[in-house]
C-alpha positions in Angstrom: 82.0 -13.8 76.5 80.2 -10.9 74.8 76.4 -10.9 74.8 74.3 -8.9 72.4 70.6 -8.6 73.1 68.2 -8.5 70.1 64.5 -8.4 69.6 63.2 -10.2 66.5 59.5 -10.5 65.7 58.7 -9.6 69.3 61.0 -12.3 70.7 63.8 -11.4 73.0 67.1 -13.0 71.9 70.7 -12.8 73.1 73.7 -13.6 70.9 76.7 -15.0 72.8 80.2 -14.5 71.3 83.5 -15.8 72.6 86.4 -13.3 72.8 87.9 -12.7 69.3 91.5 -13.1 70.4 91.0 -16.4 72.3 90.2 -19.9 71.1 86.5 -20.5 71.6 85.8 -22.2 74.9 82.8 -24.3 74.0 82.7 -25.8 77.5 82.1 -22.3 79.0 79.5 -21.6 76.3 77.6 -24.8 77.1 77.9 -24.3 80.9 76.4 -20.8 80.4 73.4 -22.1 78.4 72.9 -25.4 80.2 70.4 -24.0 82.8 68.2 -22.7 80.0 68.3 -26.0 78.2 67.5 -27.9 81.4 64.4 -25.7 82.2 63.2 -25.7 78.6 63.4 -21.9 78.1 65.7 -22.3 75.1 65.4 -24.8 72.3 68.6 -26.8 71.4 68.1 -25.9 67.7 68.4 -22.2 68.6 72.0 -22.5 69.7 73.6 -22.0 66.3 73.3 -20.0 63.2 74.7 -20.6 59.7 75.8 -17.9 57.3 76.8 -18.0 53.7 74.8 -20.9 52.4 72.9 -20.5 49.2 69.1 -20.3 49.6 67.3 -23.6 49.1 
């Protein structure tokens, strides 16, 4: 998986992307983030992002 660090509003973030040529392995993704969910350092609602929706 590819990781891309980002700093937004003073907060350190990392985007995790599966390889483009492969089917996404969601099991590998959740195994990678599970320790951070377990210790509370990442909020479950921060695991996804939606693009293309009209503003509300």
